[in-house]
Each structure stands twice: as structure tokens, then as C-alpha cells.
MIVEX-332471 format. One line per 3 residues: number of its first residue (from 1); their letters; for each residue z, x, y of N, C-alpha, C, CB. Coordinates in steps of 0.05 Angstrom, whole numbers. Each point is the difference from the previous one (the first is absolute). Glycine has a CB too. Example, Ala and Ser with C-alpha at 12.3 -4.5 7.8 and 13.67 -1.06 7.14 Angstrom:
1) as) 156/264/-114/0/-18/24/0/18/24/25/-38/-23; -39/31/44/1/16/24/14/-15/22/-43/24/-13
END
This chain:
1) mwl) -902/-346/-114/-23/-12/8/-11/-25/-7/-4/39/2; 3/-39/-37/-18/-22/-9/15/-26/5/-23/29/-37; 51/-25/32/27/-15/0/-14/-12/30/50/32/-31
4) fww) -39/-20/51/-2/-9/25/-31/-18/2/35/45/18; -61/-36/-30/-20/-14/0/3/-30/-13/-21/45/1; 37/-40/-18/-1/-29/-26/17/-17/20/1/22/-60
7) vlr) 28/-19/73/10/-14/17/-20/-15/17/36/31/-4; -55/-12/22/-17/-12/22/-15/-19/-13/-3/39/29; -10/-34/-49/-22/-18/-13/13/-26/-19/-32/46/-2
10) vwp) 48/-41/-11/7/-20/-22/20/-18/15/-6/32/-44; 21/-19/53/37/-19/10/-18/-25/21/54/55/11; -74/-52/6/-14/-25/12/-9/-21/-20/-15/30/35
13) aml) -4/-18/-54/-7/-14/-13/20/-16/-26/-39/30/20; 61/-20/-20/14/-14/-19/14/-20/21/7/39/-40; 3/-37/54/11/-15/30/-19/-21/-5/15/40/40
16) klg) -34/-44/-43/-23/-23/7/-3/-16/-29/-30/31/39; 34/-12/-59/-6/-15/-24/27/-16/-2/-34/35/-26; 57/-37/43/27/-16/-10/17/18/-15/-24/-42/-4
19) wtp) 30/67/5/9/17/-10/33/2/11/-51/19/-6; 52/-29/25/20/12/16/31/-13/-14/-36/4/49; 35/-30/-57/24/-6/-12/7/23/-28/-9/-55/20
22) wig) -8/62/-35/0/18/-26/12/30/14/-47/-27/-29; 34/29/59/4/29/9/30/3/5/-48/4/23; 60/-31/-11/22/3/12/22/5/-21/-18/-28/39
25) aav) 8/9/-63/19/3/-22/3/23/-12/-8/-39/-7; -16/50/5/-4/29/-10/21/21/19/-56/-11/-14; 55/8/36/14/20/12/31/-9/8/-47/17/17
28) aig) 57/-38/-28/30/-7/-1/7/3/-28/0/-33/39; -15/34/-61/10/4/-27/-1/35/4/-21/-50/-32; 2/61/39/0/23/3/22/16/12/-41/-13/-3
31) swp) 41/-1/24/24/20/21/31/-5/-12/-31/-9/52; 33/-6/-65/39/-2/-6/-1/31/-25/17/-77/1; -39/79/-15/6/35/-18/1/15/13/-18/-1/-31
34) fli) -3/-1/59/2/24/18/23/6/14/-42/-9/4; 56/-19/0/22/8/15/25/3/-17/-21/-24/39; 19/16/-67/19/13/-20/-2/34/-3/-4/-48/-26
37) lat) -20/54/15/-5/30/0/6/12/30/-38/-5/-39; 34/-1/57/10/18/24/33/-4/0/-49/-6/31; 56/-14/-32/31/-3/11/7/8/-30/7/-43/44
40) glq) -14/47/-68/17/15/-19/-5/25/4/1/-31/-32; -24/47/43/-2/33/1/21/-3/26/-59/22/-19; 61/-37/40/23/13/22/31/-5/-17/-33/-17/53
43) awa) 35/0/-65/26/-7/-18/8/24/-18/-16/-50/-3; -3/66/-7/5/14/-22/-3/32/24/-23/-41/-54; 19/43/69/-2/25/16/33/-2/15/-62/1/10
46) lwa) 68/-30/-2/35/4/19/15/0/-27/-1/-34/55; -6/21/-83/25/5/-19/-3/35/-13/1/-63/-18; -27/81/20/-1/31/0/24/1/18/-54/14/-7
49) aad) 41/-19/36/19/16/23/32/-6/-4/-42/-4/38; 46/-17/-54/28/-3/1/14/16/-30/-9/-51/31; -14/50/-47/21/30/-21/-1/20/15/-12/-5/-47
52) eaf) -11/23/55/8/18/16/21/-1/25/-40/8/-20; 42/-26/25/25/12/23/22/-10/-12/-23/-1/45; 25/-10/-76/26/-2/-14/8/32/-11/-11/-56/-16
55) qfr) -10/70/18/5/30/-18/7/16/17/-33/-1/-32; 30/-4/64/15/18/18/34/-1/7/-47/-5/18; 53/-18/-29/28/2/-9/12/25/-7/-8/-41/-15
58) eir) -5/44/-10/10/28/-14/-2/30/17/-17/-26/-44; -9/19/67/-3/21/17/18/3/22/-40/-3/-14; 41/-17/26/17/0/23/16/-25/1/-32/28/24
61) knw) 60/-12/-36/19/-20/-6/9/-16/23/14/27/-35; -20/-9/59/13/-20/28/-18/-20/13/28/38/15; -48/-38/-37/-22/-28/9/9/-24/-20/-49/31/14
64) eeq) 63/-29/-29/4/-25/-18/0/-29/13/28/32/-27; -14/-34/43/2/-20/19/-25/-11/11/40/20/8; -54/2/3/-25/-9/8/-20/-6/-15/12/19/28
67) vdk) -16/-3/-46/-11/-1/-25/-3/-29/-13/20/47/-4; 6/-56/3/13/-30/-23/-21/-23/26/77/15/-26; -79/-11/50/-6/-17/23/-23/0/-13/26/8/43
70) dvf) -46/11/-34/-25/7/-8/-11/-16/-27/12/45/23; 5/-31/-37/-16/-17/-23/7/-27/-5/-4/40/-21; 29/-56/31/-7/-27/-6/-21/-9/14/41/-9/-9
73) flr) -46/16/40/-29/-14/4/-22/8/-3/17/-14/23; -27/39/-35/-17/4/-12/-12/-16/-28/18/36/26; 8/-40/-38/-1/-21/-25/-7/-27/3/33/24/-16
76) caa) -18/-30/45/-4/-31/7/-25/-14/7/40/8/14; -49/17/4/-34/5/2/-23/-10/-19/17/38/18; -2/-13/-38/-17/-7/-21/-5/-31/-11/16/46/-10
79) vlg) 7/-49/2/2/-23/-17/-8/-26/21/41/24/-36; -37/-26/62/-15/-19/25/-28/6/3/40/0/26; -50/25/-36/-30/-1/-1/-18/-15/-19/12/39/16
82) iwd) 2/-33/-35/-9/-17/-22/4/-27/5/7/34/-30; 12/-55/39/1/-20/2/-14/-8/20/34/2/-22; -42/12/45/-16/-11/18/-26/-6/-13/24/23/36
85) svy) -26/-12/-54/-28/-2/-12/-3/-26/-18/-3/54/0; 26/-60/-7/-1/-20/-18/11/-26/12/4/34/-37; 7/-33/62/7/-25/20/-19/-8/14/37/13/5
88) mpl) -53/6/4/-23/-3/26/-13/-18/-4/-7/39/9; -12/-43/-34/-21/-12/-5/18/-32/-17/-42/54/-3; 63/-54/-1/17/-26/-5/11/-7/25/13/11/-46
91) aeh) -5/0/66/8/-12/20/0/-29/9/-10/41/4; -16/-42/2/-11/-35/16/8/-19/-20/-47/13/25; 36/-10/-47/2/-27/-18/25/2/-19/-53/-7/0
94) fiv) 69/22/-9/27/1/-12/17/13/13/-16/-4/-36; 25/24/52/23/5/12/9/-20/19/-9/44/-9; -7/-38/32/8/-14/25/7/-33/3/-29/40/15
97) pmi) 14/-53/-43/12/-26/-6/22/2/-13/-37/-18/0; 40/33/-15/31/0/-9/23/9/12/-21/4/-33; 14/14/49/29/9/12/-5/7/32/18/24/-50
100) gfg) -33/-51/58/-3/5/33/-12/15/14/29/-10/-4; -41/11/22/-18/9/13/15/22/21/-32/-46/-8; 66/42/14/14/8/16/16/29/-23/2/-56/37
103) wyl) -4/44/-61/14/23/-17/-17/17/-12/34/-27/-10; -59/17/20/-26/21/-12/-1/25/25/-37/-46/-27; 39/32/49/-2/21/23/21/20/-2/-19/-32/30
106) ald) 48/22/-38/18/20/-1/-7/20/-18/32/-29/13; -34/19/-37/-2/14/-28/-28/20/7/23/-48/-37; -43/48/49/-19/15/13/10/13/18/-30/-25/-8
109) aff) 45/28/26/13/12/20/16/19/-12/-2/-36/31; 18/26/-51/18/20/-17/-16/24/-8/27/-38/-19; -46/27/-1/-24/21/-13/-9/18/20/-20/-33/-32
112) mlv) 19/22/56/-18/16/20/21/26/12/-34/-50/16; 62/39/-10/15/22/9/7/23/-22/18/-34/32; -16/20/-61/6/34/-17/-22/12/-4/35/-11/-27
115) tmh) -61/2/27/-26/14/-7/-2/20/29/-27/-46/-35; 33/34/58/-4/10/27/20/24/-3/-14/-46/27; 31/39/-30/28/24/-6/-12/33/-13/37/-49/-20
118) vlg) -56/38/6/-14/26/-22/-22/3/14/13/-11/-51; -30/-7/63/-31/11/4/-6/-10/30/-19/-6/-54; 39/-5/69/-6/-6/24/-3/23/19/20/-42/-11
121) yea) -25/32/38/-10/22/18/22/14/3/-35/-21/24; 67/22/-27/15/22/-1/3/19/-19/15/-25/23; -26/7/-55/-1/15/-18/25/20/-10/-46/-9/17
124) dtl) 73/-3/-20/24/14/1/2/8/-29/22/-24/42; -20/6/-63/-3/10/-23/-22/25/-9/17/-47/-4; -38/42/5/-19/14/-9/9/29/23/-40/-48/-21
127) edi) 48/51/41/2/21/9/23/11/-11/-26/-12/35; 49/0/-34/17/13/-16/-2/19/-25/14/-35/19; -36/17/-41/-15/11/-23/-5/26/11/-21/-43/-20
130) gdm) 2/46/35/-13/22/8/13/24/8/-26/-30/9; 46/22/2/21/19/11/10/16/-23/15/-31/38; -4/16/-58/16/10/-25/-21/3/-18/43/-23/6
133) arl) -73/19/-5/-22/22/-18/2/26/21/-44/-39/-23; 46/38/46/-3/25/13/23/20/-8/-24/-24/38; 45/17/-44/18/11/-3/8/2/-28/7/-10/43
136) qgk) -20/3/-61/2/-3/-34/-4/28/-3/-21/-48/-15; 51/57/0/-1/30/-14/-8/20/25/-18/-18/-54; 22/17/73/-8/17/18/25/5/26/-53/-18/-15
139) ria) 52/40/15/20/8/29/-23/4/22/46/32/-25; -42/-46/43/-22/4/17/8/18/27/-20/-48/-19; 10/64/22/7/23/25/0/-18/24/-25/45/-19
142) fpg) 42/-40/42/-5/-4/24/13/21/20/-5/-46/-16; -9/50/30/1/24/22/10/-6/31/-41/16/-28; 48/-47/23/8/-12/28/-14/-14/19/22/31/-5
145) kvn) -26/-56/14/-20/-2/20/21/-5/28/-43/-22/-36; 24/27/52/8/-3/40/-25/-10/8/32/46/15; -25/-73/-14/-18/-19/12/-1/2/30/9/-30/-38
148) pea) -34/41/50/6/0/29/0/-27/19/-20/45/-7; 20/-68/-13/11/-24/27/30/-8/-11/-54/-28/15; 62/43/-30/26/-5/-10/22/-2/21/-15/24/-40
151) kdc) 34/-37/42/22/5/19/29/9/-13/-25/-35/30; 24/32/-59/26/5/-13/-10/25/-26/24/-60/12; -8/70/-22/-3/24/-18/24/3/-16/-28/24/30
154) ivs) 24/-34/-58/22/8/-20/-10/22/-3/16/-38/-23; 16/60/23/-1/27/-10/10/8/-21/-2/7/34; 18/-27/-39/20/7/-28/-2/-21/-7/32/32/6
157) fpg) -38/-33/-46/3/-25/-11/15/8/-21/-40/-23/15; 56/10/-31/8/9/-31/-22/-12/-25/55/-2/17; -65/32/-30/-16/-9/-17/10/-20/-22/-22/42/13
160) kys) 38/-39/-20/8/-21/-19/0/-22/-5/14/20/3; -14/-26/21/-12/-32/4/-29/-4/-2/36/-8/32; -45/9/-60/-26/4/1/-23/-20/6/20/30/-26
163) kew) -4/-58/27/-22/-30/8/5/10/28/6/-52/-37; 14/57/55/-8/-8/28/-12/28/11/40/-40/8; -39/58/-27/-14/29/10/-24/-3/-12/38/33/5
166) dda) -49/-49/-20/-29/-6/-3/-8/-14/24/2/-4/-48; 11/-20/49/-10/-20/30/-1/17/27/27/-44/-19; -2/57/16/-3/20/25/-29/13/6/49/11/-12
169) vke) -59/2/-14/-26/10/-2/-18/-16/14/10/20/-40; -6/-45/18/-25/-12/10/3/-13/34/-11/-12/-58; 29/10/63/4/-11/34/-14/25/16/54/-29/-5
172) aqg) -44/50/-2/-10/22/24/-32/4/-8/50/32/7; -61/-36/-32/-29/6/-2/-23/-25/7/20/35/-35; 0/-63/47/-18/-13/2/-21/-3/20/30/-12/-24
175) qss) -53/5/28/-14/0/11/8/-7/34/-23/-5/-48; 43/-18/54/5/-6/24/29/13/3/-32/-43/3; 47/61/-14/28/-3/-3/7/26/29/6/-17/-67
178) lcs) 17/-2/78/10/14/27/21/20/-10/-7/-42/35; 19/52/-59/19/4/-4/-6/25/-15/18/-44/7; -3/71/-6/-13/26/-12/24/5/-16/-35/21/38
181) lac) 32/-3/-61/13/11/-21/-8/26/-3/4/-39/-18; 22/53/24/-3/33/1/8/7/-35/19/10/62; -8/-20/-68/11/13/-32/-22/9/-14/36/-32/-8
184) vfl) -33/50/-7/-23/14/-9/11/0/-35/-14/33/53; -4/-38/-71/5/-3/-31/-21/13/-14/22/-42/5; -7/65/-24/-31/20/-7/4/-3/-25/-8/39/34
187) tdk) -10/-35/-48/-1/-8/-32/-15/16/-21/3/-41/18; -17/64/-5/-13/16/-18/-7/28/16/-18/-43/-27; 10/54/15/-15/24/13/-14/-1/22/-3/12/-38
190) qsg) -20/-28/39/-15/-6/10/4/-12/30/-14/0/-47; 35/-15/41/10/-14/26/17/16/13/-4/-42/-16; 19/65/7/19/16/12/23/8/-8/-18/-16/25
193) lgd) 24/3/-54/24/2/-16/6/34/-10/-12/-54/-17; 27/62/31/3/33/-13/-8/15/22/-12/-6/-51; 0/1/62/-7/16/34/27/5/8/-44/-28/20
196) hve) 39/58/2/13/3/24/-7/3/22/17/10/-23; -3/-17/44/-7/6/26/17/23/19/-15/-50/-6; 4/66/18/12/11/11/20/-6/25/-35/18/-23
199) dpe) 59/-12/29/21/-19/16/-6/28/29/50/-33/-49; -52/22/67/-11/12/25/29/11/10/-46/-36/13; 75/32/-29/22/6/19/10/16/-27/11/-43/44
202) gcg) -25/48/-71/14/12/-25/-8/27/3/0/-41/-33; -14/52/51/-2/33/-4/-14/5/-24/41/11/21; -69/-18/-24/-20/1/-20/13/-21/-25/-17/54/15
205) scf) 34/-62/-21/5/-22/-18/-3/-29/2/25/32/-6; -30/-43/-13/-13/-30/2/31/-12/3/-53/0/-34; 42/-32/37/30/-21/4/14/-1/-21/-18/-31/28
208) cqa) 11/41/-47/16/-4/-27/23/13/10/-36/1/-39; 41/22/46/29/18/8/15/-20/16/-20/50/5; 12/-61/15/17/-17/23/5/-28/-21/-27/19/56
211) lyg) 12/-27/-70/0/-27/-9/19/3/-28/-53/-16/23; 54/41/-40/8/-1/-27/18/18/-2/-38/-14/-17; 34/43/34/5/18/-6/-10/17/-34/34/-23/42
214) nvd) -16/39/-47/-12/7/-27/9/-21/-21/0/50/11; -23/-59/-29/3/-29/-15/13/15/-22/-44/-36/13; 58/28/-33/4/1/-30/-24/2/-15/38/-27/6
217) paa) -35/47/-22/-19/3/-19/-8/-18/-18/14/35/5; 4/-49/-14/-2/-27/-10/-22/-19/10/47/6/-6; -49/-14/31/-27/-11/12/-26/3/-10/21/6/33
220) yls) -19/22/-48/-24/2/-10/-7/-5/-30/1/27/38; 18/-40/-49/-7/-7/-29/2/-23/7/15/32/-33; -36/-46/12/-1/-28/3/6/-12/-35/-38/2/50
223) ave) 61/-11/-49/5/-9/-34/0/-25/-8/26/31/-3; -42/-43/-11/-10/-32/-14/25/1/-21/-62/-4/1; 80/-15/5/9/2/-36/9/-27/-10/19/51/1
226) eel) -27/-76/19/-12/-27/-8/-26/-4/-6/30/-12/24; -38/-10/-38/-23/-4/0/-15/-12/23/13/0/-42; -30/6/44/-24/-8/18/-24/-17/1/15/34/2
229) teq) -22/-51/15/-27/-9/-4/-23/23/1/17/-43/19; -38/35/-35/-22/21/5/-8/7/33/-19/-19/-47; 21/-2/70/-5/5/21/25/13/15/-34/-34/-5
232) eml) 55/30/2/27/17/2/-6/26/-6/28/-36/-12; -39/40/-12/-4/33/-11/-19/14/12/11/-10/-42; -30/-4/53/-19/9/22/10/12/31/-28/-36/-27
235) fkk) 50/10/32/5/11/25/21/24/-4/-10/-47/24; 20/46/-44/17/27/1/-16/31/-7/40/-35/-15; -61/34/3/-12/19/-6/-16/6/26/3/-11/-50
238) sda) -18/-2/64/-8/3/25/19/4/21/-31/-24/-14; 54/21/14/20/6/16/5/39/2/22/-58/-16; -17/56/-12/9/31/-8/-22/18/5/30/-15/-37
241) eam) -57/5/32/-20/16/11/-3/3/24/-17/-8/-29; 22/-10/51/-3/0/28/21/17/13/-19/-43/-3; 38/43/-13/29/11/10/7/25/-12/17/-45/5
244) gqv) -29/51/-21/3/26/-13/27/0/-24/-22/23/49; 23/-39/-61/28/-7/-5/-11/4/-41/23/-46/60; 1/56/-73/-3/-6/-25/9/-19/-14/-3/34/4
247) lli) -13/-48/-22/2/-25/-7/6/0/-25/-26/-14/29; 48/5/-42/11/0/-22/5/-36/-18/21/53/26; -43/-50/-39/11/-29/-10/19/2/-29/-49/-24/23
250) rqa) 69/9/-27/18/-4/-26/-28/-16/-20/63/-9/27; -54/30/-50/-15/-15/-27/22/-18/-16/-34/44/-7; 27/-40/-11/11/-12/-21/19/22/-14/-41/-33/-4
253) end) 59/41/13/14/27/-4/34/-12/5/-47/40/21; 65/-29/-37/29/5/9/7/14/23/7/-1/-43; 22/-1/49/9/2/26/2/34/7/28/-50/-6
256) asw) -24/59/-16/8/28/-3/-29/12/8/41/-2/-40; -60/-6/34/-28/11/1/-9/-9/32/-13/-6/-60; 18/-19/71/-7/-7/16/13/17/22/-11/-40/-24
259) tar) 36/48/23/17/12/23/-17/36/-7/62/-40/-1; -64/52/-16/-9/23/-5/-38/3/15/44/0/-51; -55/-23/51/-22/0/7/6/1/37/-21/-27/-52
262) kke) 35/3/58/12/-2/28/4/23/14/21/-36/-14; -4/48/-5/13/26/20/-26/18/8/52/6/-29; -68/0/0/-23/20/7/-11/-10/20/-10/15/-41
265) all) -2/-40/49/-10/-13/24/5/13/16/1/-36/-9; 25/29/10/16/6/35/3/26/4/30/-39/1; -37/56/-18/-10/41/4/-25/-2/16/14/24/-53
268) kaa) -34/-45/36/-29/-2/16/0/-7/23/-19/-10/-32; 43/-14/39/-4/-19/30/11/26/14/11/-64/-7; 15/75/3/5/16/17/-15/23/12/32/-18/-19
271) akc) -55/27/-1/-19/25/6/-13/-11/21/-7/22/-43; -5/-47/31/-15/-15/24/8/-10/27/-16/-9/-36; 39/4/37/9/-2/27/-1/33/22/34/-47/-27
274) ken) -19/61/3/7/25/19/-32/6/11/47/24/-30; -76/-31/6/-19/14/7/-10/-22/28/-12/27/-56; 19/-45/58/-5/-22/26/19/7/23/-13/-41/-33
277) ryr) 33/62/23/21/7/29/12/-21/8/-25/31/19; 36/-45/-46/24/-20/7/-8/-27/17/28/44/3; -52/-48/-1/-4/-18/16/-14/-30/-23/-7/45/48
280) apw) 18/-71/-29/-5/-19/-18/-28/-5/-5/40/-18/11; -30/9/-44/-37/-2/-14/-10/-16/10/1/9/-41; 14/-33/53/-24/-27/8/-7/14/38/31/-60/-38
283) gcr) -20/82/39/-16/10/31/9/-13/21/-41/8/-18; 32/-6/40/4/-9/26/-15/-14/17/19/31/-7; -44/-28/-3/-19/-13/15/-4/-27/12/-11/28/-23
286) wfa) 36/-45/10/-2/-29/1/20/-6/30/-6/-9/-61; 27/38/60/15/-3/27/-25/10/21/56/11/-20; -67/8/16/-13/6/26/-26/-21/6/17/53/-7
289) dwk) -27/-64/-14/-12/-31/6/11/-26/20/-12/14/-47; 42/-10/30/17/-22/18/-5/9/28/41/-10/-35; -34/35/40/13/8/26/-28/3/21/47/29/-25
292) env) -65/-23/10/-26/-13/18/-6/-23/5/-16/27/-13; 22/-46/-11/-4/-34/11/11/-4/21/2/-19/-39; 29/28/41/19/-12/15/-11/8/25/39/-1/-30
295) dka) -48/31/39/3/4/28/-35/-12/8/46/49/0; -62/-56/-18/-18/-15/11/9/-31/10/-29/30/-29; 42/-39/10/18/-30/2/8/-1/41/33/6/-69
298) gqq) -16/15/57/19/6/30/-16/10/27/41/17/-33; -62/-1/28/-15/-2/28/-23/-29/1/2/63/2; 1/-74/-19/-10/-27/13/19/-17/4/-37/3/-19
301) gqk) 64/4/20/21/-24/11/3/-19/-18/-12/3/42; 13/-3/-70/4/-10/-14/31/-4/-9/-46/12/-2; 57/-33/-2/27/-1/-6/7/5/-25/3/-27/30
304) fhv) 23/44/-42/5/6/-24/19/-11/-14/-15/32/12; 14/-41/-38/16/-11/-18/5/7/-23/-10/-24/20; 37/23/-29/14/12/-23/3/-21/-20/24/33/26
307) fyf) -23/-34/-49/4/-17/-23/27/14/-20/-59/-15/4; 77/6/-8/22/9/-14/1/-24/-28/28/25/50; -14/-12/-72/5/-13/-23/20/-32/14/-1/58/-37
310) egk) -1/-71/22/9/-41/7/32/9/-1/-43/-44/-36; 56/39/64/25/1/3/6/29/4/6/-41/-25; -22/61/33/12/25/4/-16/14/28/12/4/-57
313) vgc) -21/-19/76/-5/2/19/13/27/14/-8/-48/-8; -4/71/16/19/18/18/13/21/-20/13/-41/37; -16/37/-76/17/15/-10/-21/22/-5/36/-35/-19
316) gkm) -25/69/13/-16/16/-15/-6/16/26/-20/-29/-44; 27/28/68/-13/22/18/12/29/1/-12/-39/28; 1/51/-27/9/30/2/-14/23/22/9/-11/-52
319) awe) 7/20/59/-14/26/18/-25/14/-7/43/9/8; -61/3/-1/-29/8/-3/16/26/-13/-41/-23/43; 60/39/-36/9/30/-6/14/-6/-29/9/21/55
322) dlk) 1/-49/-61/17/4/-25/-26/-13/-27/61/-9/31; -82/-1/-24/-19/-6/-25/6/22/-22/-39/-21/30; 34/40/-28/11/14/-20/16/14/-13/-22/-9/11
325) det) 43/-3/6/36/7/-14/2/-16/-25/29/3/46; -39/3/-73/1/-24/-23/37/-16/6/-42/36/-47; 63/-19/48/19/-11/4/6/-32/25/5/57/-21
328) klq) -12/-47/37/-9/-19/23/-15/-25/-4/0/39/20; -14/-33/-33/-28/-17/-9/5/-18/-29/-32/42/22; 52/-32/-36/13/-14/-20/21/-29/16/-2/53/-33
331) evr) 18/-41/48/14/-13/13/-14/-23/5/23/35/15; -42/-32/5/-12/-18/9/-14/-22/-19/-1/33/34; -8/-20/-53/-20/-18/-19/18/-19/-18/-37/40/-3
334) dst) 59/-39/6/17/-15/-18/-4/-35/14/39/50/-13; -40/-43/33/4/-28/20/-17/-4/17/40/3/0; -75/13/-4/-14/-1/19/-15/-25/6/2/43/-8
337) glg) -21/-51/29/-17/-26/1/-25/13/12/39/-40/9; -51/64/-22/-26/18/-2/-7/15/-25/7/6/45; -25/-13/-51/-14/25/-21/-3/17/12/-22/-19/-26
340) ksq) 16/38/7/8/38/-6/-18/0/31/-3/26/-70; -24/-28/66/-19/7/23/6/-8/26/-32/-2/-30; 43/-26/25/13/-9/30/21/7/13/-15/-29/-11
343) tae) 36/41/-14/14/20/25/-8/16/16/23/-2/-22; -50/14/10/-6/23/14/-17/-11/25/2/34/-43; -10/-55/39/-23/-16/23/24/-7/26/-41/-32/-42
346) vaw) 62/21/31/17/-8/27/21/21/8/-4/-50/-13; 2/76/-1/24/20/14/-24/13/15/48/12/-38; -80/-10/32/-18/12/25/-3/-21/17/-26/34/-23
349) ldr) 22/-61/31/9/-16/18/27/3/24/-23/-23/-40; 48/28/19/23/-2/17/-1/30/12/30/-38/-28; -43/61/13/2/29/11/-13/0/30/-4/24/-51
352) lri) -23/-35/46/-16/-6/30/15/-18/21/-44/3/-26; 65/-27/11/8/-21/15/-31/-23/3/44/39/29; -50/-39/-42/-28/-16/4/14/-34/-4/-44/46/-25
355) pye) 42/-58/33/18/-31/6/-16/-16/-27/8/-5/67; -1/-7/-80/-5/-16/-23/14/-23/-5/-12/38/-15; 4/-64/5/18/-28/-7/3/-3/-24/-13/-24/31
358) ehd) 35/20/-35/15/2/-32/-7/-29/-19/47/32/23; -57/-34/-40/-1/-22/-12/7/0/-34/-33/-8/40; 44/-15/-47/3/-4/-35/-28/-7/-9/51/-21/-3
361) vgd) -51/32/-25/-25/0/-14/1/-31/-3/-2/52/-26; 22/-69/29/-4/-29/-14/-12/-18/24/45/2/-36; -46/10/62/-11/-9/20/-25/6/4/37/-2/12
364) fyr) -52/20/-38/-28/4/12/-20/-18/7/8/32/-22; -8/-55/6/-24/-19/2/12/-17/19/-22/0/-46; 43/-5/59/7/-19/24/-9/25/26/49/-36/-26
367) fiq) -51/61/23/-11/13/23/-30/-1/-2/41/30/5; -48/-25/-26/-36/-8/4/-2/-23/5/-19/27/-29; 27/-37/23/-6/-37/14/1/-4/29/24/-19/-39
370) qhq) 5/31/43/7/-1/33/-26/15/12/60/4/-2; -60/20/-6/-30/22/7/-21/-14/0/13/38/-22; -24/-49/9/-27/-19/3/6/-17/9/-22/7/-29
373) nnn) 45/-24/37/-3/-18/22/-3/7/28/22/-22/-28; -8/47/33/3/7/21/-25/12/11/45/3/-11; -59/5/-6/-33/11/14/-21/-23/-12/8/62/-3
376) r) -3/-78/2/-16/-27/0/-22/-5/28/46/-20/-28
END
């Protein structure tokens, strides 16, 4: 309040006394350090974001190419931010006379393009960094997403292509997305990992019987022999707890000691398997939720799409009744184009004679781009 009063009372008096040139000089001199401070803070923030992004290479190996590009633009924007604060006050009197007005405009446009890539209206780079931060050290559960306005639905997708999977989830969760994703990914007990759902056709049993038959007791043993990162070890412990597995971690011991402990752990795993009626430790909640998503998308008339491994379109299909036959399953797995969960998903679609379009995962981004163009 006092500052406001001072400006109203003193400022006109200073102007009458001929202080205008001095005020202009003070503003000009004071604005340059302020510009340097502001752009310096911006440059520091961008450089820190680049350092943070670079750390994601160790966590999300499949993002190395994207990270390298984003780190490059972030560091360029940081350096150009500092350069802006230096050359702008000197441009009129020194830079323009030296290089010419045309080259000055070209240089300024280049600076703007690089900075806009990071901070512009699309904010591509910072958006990518945000996605990386969201996924850092985490496995994000995904229950599937059926968008009411969608015309298409991806009903099966190979999870081992984690970059493409992340982008498929991102596309389905977009506010204006016109594509659904029926696939389900459960990561912990809270999301449904280890849960079982009764099969309406299973005479009181859950879907595990149709999907896997009686599982091998070894499925209830989680053995860690190699050295893991702290985050990977936390995942192992969380998974074992959610699925009721015996977690065995190799210490600094010889092979004989490790073999003896592993044999003892297998006995405990066999007991847990029997106690759980030879059902899969990871449960069958994922399949029930997936089937519900497929039913919902089908009721809305959405077209179904299945993605296969690169160069393996159409490979790995099985009859629903053969899923629990370990011999037939192994024969298919040697040359399959489907993940384990996908094999069951496609078998269910074929059993009900539900039509779907098949794609190579290498065409995923082309599919998304074409889909976006068709719905504009």
C-alpha cells in the first residue's frame, strides 16, 4: 500500500523535475540483470530436466532414442536461453550491423524454433519428460479403457514392446481419443494381481482351469539368482507377496548351498500350489476384466484389432480347448507371434468367432496416425 502511494505521489514530481532520462537509464540498466537472472533460472530448470531425462535410460531401456532427442533439445534450449539474455540488448547496436538484418532474423527464428520445441504450444519434449517421470520406477496398472465415442478397439497387444504399449495406453487415455484399448495389465494386489474370478462355464472353478489347467508347482517359486537393482528387488518382493509365492534370493554362497536351499524352497512352493488348488499364482482377474472390456466394446459396435510380434502376423494361434495342453502350448510357443496372455485372448475371440483385423506391431504408429487422420 505504501509503495502504491509512493508511486502515485512521487513519480509525477520526479518527471516534472526532469528525471525522465535518469529513470529511463535506470530501467534500462536494471532490466538487463533481471533478464539474465530470469533466463538463467529457465536455463537451470531446462538443464536439470535434461539430467533427469538422461537418468530414465537406465529405467526404460526402450526409450533410449527418445531420451537422446529430448536431452539434446533441452540442453540446446538451456544454452540458447542464456545466449538470448546476452545478445538481445546488444542486437541493435552490435550484432545487426555485424551480420546484417536478414541473418539476424534467421538466427532469431532458429532460436525460437528450438525453444518452441521444448516450451511451445505443443510442448512435445516436456510432455515426453512428464510421461517418463510418471513411469519412473513404477509399473502402472491399466484396467483397459473403452471409449464410448471410439470406432476401433485394440483387443490384444504384445506387452514386450513396452514403448509401443506405453503409447497405446497414452492414446486410449487421451481426453479426445477415438480408440479403445481392452487389454489389462495388473501390477499389484491392489489392482487385482493374484485374484481369481469364477468361470460361468467352469462348474464352480475360476478361469484358471480353462486358461492354464493345473499349473506346475514351480510357478509358486520366485528365485533371484542375479544381482538386481533396488527397484527391481522391490518389484520381486511385491509380486511374490501378491501372488503368494516363495521368494528365494541367492546370497554369497556356493552352488551346493544354493541348490539345497532351492530344493527346500520348491517343497514349500509345492505346498502353496496345492493349498491354492493348483491355480495360477498370478490369478485370472486380468482375463475376466479383459473379457468385460471386449464385451463392452462389442456392444458399442467397435472394430477389433490384434497386434502381433514383428514379422509374425497370424502365428501362434491355438484352439481354446488346447490352452491347458502343455505339449501343444510349447509347440506353438517356439514360433509364436503372440504373448502368453495374447494366446488366450485370441483363442477366446476365435472360439466365439468374433472378427478382428490383424496387424504387425511394426505398423502400430502408422495405425495410430491413420486412425487419427480418419477421425478428424
